C-alpha positions in Angstrom: 28.0 -5.2 42.8 29.0 -6.4 45.8 26.6 -10.1 46.1 26.4 -10.3 50.0 25.1 -6.6 50.2 23.0 -7.6 47.1 19.7 -8.2 49.4 20.5 -4.2 50.3 18.8 -2.9 46.9 15.8 -4.9 46.9 12.8 -2.6 46.3 10.8 -1.6 49.3 13.7 -2.4 51.8 16.4 0.3 53.5 20.5 0.1 54.7 20.0 0.9 57.9 17.0 0.4 60.4 15.9 4.1 61.2 15.6 4.0 65.1 18.0 1.7 66.7 17.8 1.0 69.9 21.1 -0.2 71.7 20.6 0.6 75.4 17.5 0.2 77.7 15.7 3.6 78.7 17.5 4.7 81.7 15.9 5.1 85.1 16.1 8.9 84.8 13.8 9.1 81.4 11.4 6.9 83.4 11.1 9.4 85.9 10.2 11.9 83.7 7.3 9.7 83.2 8.6 10.2 78.6 7.6 6.5 78.2 6.1 3.7 80.0 8.0 0.7 81.0 5.6 -1.3 78.6 6.6 0.8 76.0 10.6 0.8 77.3 10.4 -2.7 76.6 9.6 -2.7 73.3 12.1 -0.6 72.2 14.6 -2.6 73.7 14.0 -5.5 70.8 16.8 -5.3 69.3 15.7 -4.8 65.0 18.5 -6.8 62.5 19.8 -4.4 59.6 19.2 -5.2 56.0 23.1 -5.9 55.8 22.8 -9.1 58.6 20.0 -11.0 56.5 20.6 -14.0 54.9 21.0 -13.9 51.5 20.3 -17.0 50.7 16.9 -17.4 52.6 16.2 -14.2 50.9 16.7 -15.6 47.3 15.1 -19.0 48.2 11.9 -17.1 49.0 11.5 -15.1 45.8 9.1 -16.0 43.3 11.1 -15.0 40.2 14.1 -17.1 38.7 17.2 -16.6 40.1 20.8 -18.2 39.1 24.4 -17.2 39.8 27.1 -18.0 37.8 30.6 -17.3 38.1 34.0 -17.4 36.1 34.9 -17.2 32.2 33.2 -20.5 31.9 29.8 -19.2 33.8 30.2 -22.5 36.5 26.8 -22.9 38.2 27.4 -21.6 41.9 23.4 -21.0 43.0 20.1 -21.4 41.7 17.2 -20.7 44.2 14.1 -22.9 44.9 11.8 -21.0 41.7 14.6 -21.9 39.5 14.4 -25.2 41.0 10.8 -25.5 40.8 10.7 -24.8 36.7 13.7 -26.6 35.5 14.5 -29.1 38.2 17.6 -29.6 40.2 21.0 -28.0 38.7 24.3 -29.4 39.4 26.5 -26.9 40.7 30.3 -26.3 40.0 29.8 -27.3 36.0 29.9 -24.3 33.2 26.3 -22.5 32.2 26.4 -25.0 28.9 26.2 -28.1 30.9 24.6 -27.2 34.1 21.8 -24.4 32.6 21.0 -26.3 29.2 17.7 -24.1 29.3 19.8 -20.6 29.1 21.7 -22.2 26.5 18.6 -23.0 23.9 17.5 -19.3 24.4 20.6 -18.0 23.1 21.5 -16.6 26.9 25.4 -17.5 27.4 26.4 -14.9 24.6 24.5 -12.2 26.7 26.8 -13.6 29.7 29.8 -13.1 28.2 28.7 -9.4 27.1 27.9 -8.4 31.1 31.2 -10.0 32.2 33.2 -8.2 30.1 31.9 -4.8 30.2 30.4 -4.9 33.6 27.4 -3.2 32.8 23.7 -5.1 33.4 21.8 -6.4 30.2 18.1 -7.1 30.0 16.6 -9.2 27.2 12.6 -9.3 26.5 9.7 -12.2 27.0 11.9 -14.8 25.6 10.0 -18.3 26.0 11.7 -20.9 27.6 12.2 -25.0 27.8 9.3 -25.1 29.8 6.7 -23.3 27.4 6.7 -20.0 29.8 7.8 -16.6 28.9 10.7 -15.1 30.8 12.3 -11.6 30.7 16.0 -12.0 31.7 18.4 -9.4 33.8 21.9 -10.5 33.8 24.0 -8.3 36.2 27.6 -8.5 36.8 28.2 -9.5 40.3 31.6 -9.1 42.7 31.7 -12.6 45.1 32.9 -11.5 48.2 32.7 -9.2 51.0 33.9 -5.4 50.5 37.7 -5.5 49.6 37.5 -9.0 50.4 38.5 -10.4 46.8 36.9 -12.9 45.1 36.1 -14.0 41.4 33.3 -12.2 39.3 30.3 -13.2 38.0 27.0 -12.9 36.9 23.5 -13.1 38.7 21.1 -14.0 36.5 17.1 -12.6 37.1 14.3 -14.1 35.5 11.1 -12.5 35.7 7.6 -15.0 34.7 6.0 -12.8 32.0 3.6 -15.5 30.8 0.4 -14.0 31.1 2.0 -10.3 29.3 3.7 -12.3 26.3 0.3 -14.2 25.9 -1.9 -11.1 25.8 0.5 -9.6 23.2 0.4 -12.0 20.8 -3.2 -12.5 20.8 -3.4 -8.3 20.2 -1.1 -9.1 17.6 -2.8 -11.9 16.2 -6.0 -9.5 16.1 -4.4 -6.9 14.4 -2.6 -9.6 11.7 -6.4 -10.6 11.2 -7.6 -7.2 10.3 -4.6 -6.4 8.2 -5.6 -9.4 6.9 -9.0 -8.5 6.4 -8.2 -5.0 4.8 -5.8 -6.8 2.2 -8.3 -8.9 1.2 -11.0 -6.3 1.2 -8.6 -4.3 -0.9 -7.2 -6.8 -3.7 -10.6 -8.1 -4.3 -12.3 -4.2 -4.9 -9.1 -3.9 -7.4 -9.4 -5.4 -10.9 -8.5 -9.1 -10.8 -7.2 -8.9 -14.7 -6.9 -5.8 -16.4 -8.5 -4.7 -19.7 -6.4 -5.2 -22.7 -6.6 -2.1 -25.0 -5.7 -2.9 -28.5 -3.5 0.0 -28.9 -1.6 -0.4 -25.2 0.3 -3.1 -23.4 -0.1 -2.4 -19.3 0.7 -4.0 -16.3 0.4 -3.0 -12.9 1.5 -4.1 -8.7 -0.1 -3.0 -5.7 2.2 -3.6 -2.4 0.4 -3.3 0.8 2.2 -1.7 3.5 4.4 -3.7 5.9 3.1 -6.1 8.5 3.0 -3.1 11.6 1.1 -0.8 8.7 -2.7 -0.9 8.4 -3.5 -1.4 4.8 -4.5 1.8 2.7 -6.5 3.1 0.4 -4.6 2.8 -3.2 -6.2 1.4 -6.6 -5.7 1.8 -10.0 -8.1 0.5 -12.8 -8.1 -0.1 -17.0 -11.4 1.0 -18.5 -11.9 0.7 -22.7 -14.4 3.0 -23.8 -14.6 1.9 -27.3 -13.9 3.6 -30.4 -10.2 2.5 -29.5 -10.9 5.1 -26.1 -9.3 3.9 -22.8 -9.4 5.4 -19.6 -6.9 5.0 -17.2 -7.5 5.8 -13.3 -5.3 5.9 -10.0 -6.0 7.1 -7.0 -5.2 6.9 -3.4 -7.8 7.5 -0.6 -6.3 9.4 2.4 -6.5 6.9 6.3 -5.5 3.4 6.4 -7.3 0.3 7.5 -10.8 -1.2 6.3 -12.7 2.3 6.1 -9.9 3.5 3.5 -10.4 0.3 1.6 -14.2 0.3 1.8 -14.3 3.9 0.5 -11.7 3.1 -2.3 -14.1 0.8 -3.5 -17.1 3.0 -3.5 -14.9 5.5 -6.1 -13.4 3.1 -8.3 -17.3 1.6 -8.4 -18.8 5.2 -8.9 -15.5 6.2 -11.5 -16.1 3.1 -13.7 -20.4 4.2 -14.1 -18.8 8.0 -14.7 -16.6 6.6 -18.0 -19.4 5.3 -19.5 -20.5 8.1 -19.6 -17.8 9.3 -22.0 -17.1 12.4 -20.2 -14.0 14.5 -20.5 -11.5 13.8 -17.6 -12.4 16.8 -15.4 -16.2 16.3 -15.4 -15.2 12.9 -14.4 -13.4 14.5 -11.6 -16.1 17.0 -10.7 -18.5 14.0 -10.3 -15.9 12.3 -8.2 -15.8 15.4 -5.7 -19.3 15.5 -5.2 -19.3 11.5 -4.3 -16.2 11.6 -2.1 -18.5 14.2 0.0 -21.6 12.2 0.0 -19.5 9.3 1.2 -17.3 10.7 4.2 -17.2 14.5 4.6 -13.8 14.0 6.6 -12.6 11.4 3.7 -10.8 12.7 1.0 -8.9 11.1 -2.0 -6.3 12.3 -4.8 -7.2 10.7 -8.2 -5.7 11.6 -11.6 -7.9 10.4 -14.6 -6.4 10.3 -18.1 -7.8 9.0 -21.7 -5.9 7.8 -24.1 -6.8 8.2 -28.4 -4.6 6.7 -30.8 -5.6 8.3 -33.3 -4.9 11.9 -31.5 -1.5 10.7 -30.1 -1.7 12.1 -26.6 -3.0 11.3 -23.1 -5.5 13.7 -22.1 -5.7 14.1 -18.2 -7.2 16.0 -15.0 -5.3 15.6 -11.6 -7.2 15.7 -8.1 -4.0 16.5 -5.5 -2.4 13.4 -7.2 1.3 13.5 -8.5 1.7 14.1 -12.0 2.3 11.1 -14.6 5.2 10.8 -16.2 5.9 10.0 -19.8 9.0 8.7 -21.7 9.0 9.3 -25.3 10.3 7.1 -27.8 14.1 9.1 -27.8 14.4 8.5 -24.0 13.4 11.7 -22.6 10.9 12.3 -19.7 8.1 14.4 -19.7 6.4 15.8 -16.7 2.6 16.4 -16.5 2.7 19.0 -13.7 -0.6 21.1 -14.8 -3.8 21.4 -14.5 -3.7 19.9 -10.7 -6.4 20.2 -8.3 -7.5 19.6 -4.9 -8.2 16.3 -3.4 -11.5 14.7 -3.9 -13.8 15.5 -1.3 -13.2 19.0 -0.8 -15.7 20.8 -2.9 -15.8 24.3 -4.8 -12.7 23.7 -7.2 -13.7 23.5 -11.1 -11.1 21.1 -12.6 -9.7 21.4 -16.0 -8.1 19.1 -18.4 -4.6 19.1 -20.0 -2.3 16.6 -22.2 1.1 15.0 -22.7 1.9 13.7 -25.7 1.9 10.1 -25.5 2.8 8.7 -29.3 3.8 5.2 -30.8 6.9 4.2 -28.8 6.0 5.9 -25.5 6.0 4.8 -22.0 4.0 6.5 -19.2 3.8 5.7 -15.2 1.1 6.4 -12.9 1.4 5.7 -9.4 0.7 6.7 -5.9 3.2 8.5 -3.4 3.9 5.5 -1.5 6.4 4.4 -4.3 8.1 8.5 -4.6 7.5 9.6 -0.7 10.1 9.2 2.1 10.5 10.6 5.7 13.6 11.8 5.1 13.4 12.9 1.5 11.5 15.8 -0.3 8.7 14.7 -2.6 10.3 16.6 -5.6 13.7 14.4 -4.9 11.8 11.1 -4.8 9.7 12.1 -8.3 13.0 13.0 -9.8 14.3 10.1 -8.7 11.6 7.9 -10.9 12.2 10.2 -13.6 15.8 8.8 -14.0 14.7 5.0 -13.2 12.4 5.4 -15.9 14.7 7.2 -18.5 16.6 3.8 -17.9 14.2 1.1 -18.1 13.4 -0.5 -20.8 11.2 -4.0 -21.5 7.6 -4.5 -21.4 5.2 -2.9 -18.7 5.6 -5.2 -16.2 9.1 -5.5 -16.1 9.4 -1.8 -16.0 6.8 -1.7 -13.7 9.0 -4.5 -11.4 12.6 -2.2 -11.9 11.1 1.2 -10.5 9.8 -1.0 -7.1 13.6 -1.8 -7.2 14.9 1.4 -7.7 12.4 2.9 -5.2 13.6 0.5 -2.5 10.1 -0.9 -1.7 10.1 -4.1 0.5 8.3 -6.2 2.1 8.5 -3.9 5.3 7.8 -0.7 3.1 5.5 1.7 5.5 3.4 2.6 2.9 1.0 0.9 0.2 2.3 1.5 -3.4 0.1 1.1 -6.4 2.1 1.8 -10.1 0.3 1.3 -13.7 2.7 1.4 -16.6 1.5 1.7 -20.2 3.2 1.3 -23.3 1.7 2.8 -26.7 4.0 -0.1 -29.1 5.2 1.3 -32.7 3.8 -1.2 -35.1 6.5 -1.9 -37.6 6.7 -4.4 -40.3 3.8 -7.5 -40.2 2.2 -5.6 -37.2 1.8 -2.3 -39.3 -0.7 -3.8 -41.6 -2.5 -4.6 -38.8 -2.7 -1.2 -37.5 -4.6 0.6 -40.4 -6.5 4.6 -40.6 -8.1 6.1 -43.3 -10.3 9.3 -42.8 -12.2 11.2 -45.7 -13.7 14.5 -45.5 -17.7 15.3 -45.6 -18.8 18.3 -47.5 -22.1 17.8 -47.6 -25.1 17.7 -49.9 -26.6 14.4 -51.8 -23.3 12.9 -53.0 -21.7 12.8 -49.7 -23.7 9.3 -48.6 -22.8 7.5 -51.7 -19.2 9.1 -51.6 -18.6 7.7 -47.7 -19.8 4.4 -49.0 -17.6 4.4 -52.1 -14.7 5.2 -50.1 -15.6 2.7 -46.8 -15.5 -0.1 -49.3 -12.5 0.7 -51.0 -10.6 1.0 -48.0 -12.2 -2.3 -46.6 -11.2 -4.1 -49.7 -7.4 -2.9 -49.0 -7.8 -4.0 -45.9 -8.3 -7.9 -46.9 -11.6 -8.5 -44.8 -13.9 -11.0 -45.3 -16.8 -10.2 -47.8 -19.3 -10.3 -44.7 -17.3 -8.2 -42.9 -16.7 -5.5 -45.4 -20.3 -5.5 -46.1 -21.5 -5.1 -42.7 -18.4 -2.1 -42.6 -20.4 -0.2 -45.3 -23.7 -0.6 -44.5 -22.8 1.0 -40.8 -20.9 4.0 -42.9 -23.7 4.5 -44.7 -26.0 4.4 -41.5 -24.0 6.9 -39.5 -23.2 9.3 -42.6 -26.6 9.7 -43.1 -27.7 10.3 -39.5 -24.5 13.2 -39.5 -26.0 14.6 -42.1 -29.5 14.7 -41.6 -29.0 15.7 -37.8 -25.5 17.3 -37.8 -23.8 20.4 -39.0 -20.4 20.5 -40.3 -17.7 19.9 -40.4 -18.5 16.6 -41.0 -15.4 13.5 -40.7 -15.0 10.2 -41.5 -12.6 7.7 -40.0 -11.9 4.2 -40.5 -9.5 2.2 -37.9 -8.7 -0.9 -37.9 -6.8 -3.2 -35.4 -5.3 -6.5 -34.9 -8.9 -7.3 -33.2 -11.3 -5.1 -34.3 -12.6 -2.6 -36.8 -13.8 0.6 -36.0 -16.1 3.2 -37.7 -16.4 6.8 -36.2 -18.4 9.6 -37.9 -17.8 13.6 -36.3 -19.7 16.5 -36.7 -20.3 19.9 -35.5 -23.5 19.4 -33.4 -23.6 18.7 -29.8 -26.7 17.0 -30.1 -26.0 13.1 -28.9 -27.9 10.4 -30.5 -30.2 8.2 -28.7 -31.7 4.4 -29.5 -35.2 4.6 -30.3 -37.8 2.4 -31.3 -39.2 3.6 -34.8 -43.4 2.8 -35.2 -44.3 1.3 -38.0 -45.3 4.0 -40.4 -41.8 6.2 -39.5 -39.8 7.1 -42.4 -36.5 7.7 -40.1 -35.1 6.7 -36.6 -33.9 3.5 -37.6 -30.5 4.0 -38.3 -28.7 3.7 -35.0 -30.7 0.8 -34.2 -29.4 -0.4 -36.9 -26.3 0.3 -36.5 -26.5 -0.9 -32.7 -27.6 -4.5 -34.0 -25.2 -5.0 -36.7 -21.8 -3.7 -34.5 -20.2 -5.4 -31.4 -20.5 -2.2 -29.6 -21.4 1.6 -30.5 -21.7 5.0 -28.6 -21.2 8.7 -28.7 -19.6 11.5 -26.9 -19.1 14.7 -26.8 -15.7 16.3 -28.6 -13.6 19.0 -26.9 -13.7 21.5 -29.3 -17.6 21.6 -29.7 -19.8 19.0 -31.6 -19.9 14.8 -31.5 -18.5 11.8 -32.6 -20.7 8.4 -32.9 -18.6 4.9 -33.5 -19.3 2.0 -33.4 -16.8 -1.3 -33.7 -17.1 -4.7 -35.3 -14.5 -7.6 -33.9 -12.6 -9.3 -36.3 -12.8 -13.0 -36.7 -9.8 -15.1 -35.4 -7.1 -15.4 -37.4 
């Protein structure tokens, strides 16, 4: 670019006057009456061409900052008045590193080298200069001298003050950061601050919000101890982002905990959640997986509302995928969910997760799940170690564009001294008048062999007597008594074929019955009842073991 002709390219100018008069209007034309004399005098005023405008005068009046450097060391040739006002006088003839230290401070000198070598203009946006203002710098290669007149190569630095725009953008970013921090704080406060610790499971969970450019989503997880040694595990993802998604997530999580107290099968829990999700917001849907672990059955019973499949690695290292059954997401309505099961015996590890862990824009979802299966197959250690390894193997970083929730649970195989702390005993009850004495004798022998203290032994036998008597009076065969001990509690459970659930009631002074459940509720740490999948019910109570 010829520097002498540079002013001809300023916006709003032309390289030649549209009409340029070099001679006076002739007498002949005046005689024709075409143009009056006064008008003819105006047309004779010479109009200067843009080429003839003094470039320095133009640049000195430009409000933007302009500097011209030349040569490989960028010696300063010129700065305009606006530049002097912003940064003070600058010595010409000196290299830019000394003459223009402000450009060096904001890292512009390497850009000058690049422009000089490539001969192509470059622009850097919104750099904050030492004077506290922000500028957008455009560096353009120029040829000093006239056309064909030789001269050296230089760079024209053109800086536009964008301080107002930069401050507005920063205020917007700050507002977005505050909104995101609010959503993250809300979501983290709605997630469990500490996971419940079941006796038979070791559990760890991780939640990672999306990167700074993404609004927080509605991922959540929860662990709910149901009593009787059973544990409910929940993971879900509310569609959408921001505070609204986090708020809906909080309502669903609270509802799940309330419904879990009913001790219903997983598919019935999802049916209730589906109706609630439609009431909360008909336009808001969510995926959810709800599972129940019973250590006596050695399996995970689950139901899924549009959520990703649970993965289970057995003690031999084989990974299983719980694909079916899966229904539509919560909030769609009109679907009857169903429950399935997957083995989860001692030595097994299960993973529940949201789509942020496995979904990528350039990959099929099944490929992400398959990669997670491979990572789980090779992951060993505690649940927290496995959780961290799975997150790392999926390439999740602080700049990840989606929320990630992962929950890892292990059913440890208790061997050696730990094996004595986890014991089971069961007795089939045939009915008749001898069933209750037989159950008491069985319970007394088992609790004695487990070396329980006398007080706990007697309370356990009393609970067995009352629960068995209640089942004999109100239940139907088959009947079964089950005793279970863990390192923390003693669990007594009686099952029968009748699905009518007992309730605690106040017996009158003259009543001869109705006090069994009240007695159990008084002496036990906790009690409850539930319907069993094949029909019938289970009534249980538990006692917390003394420490040590």
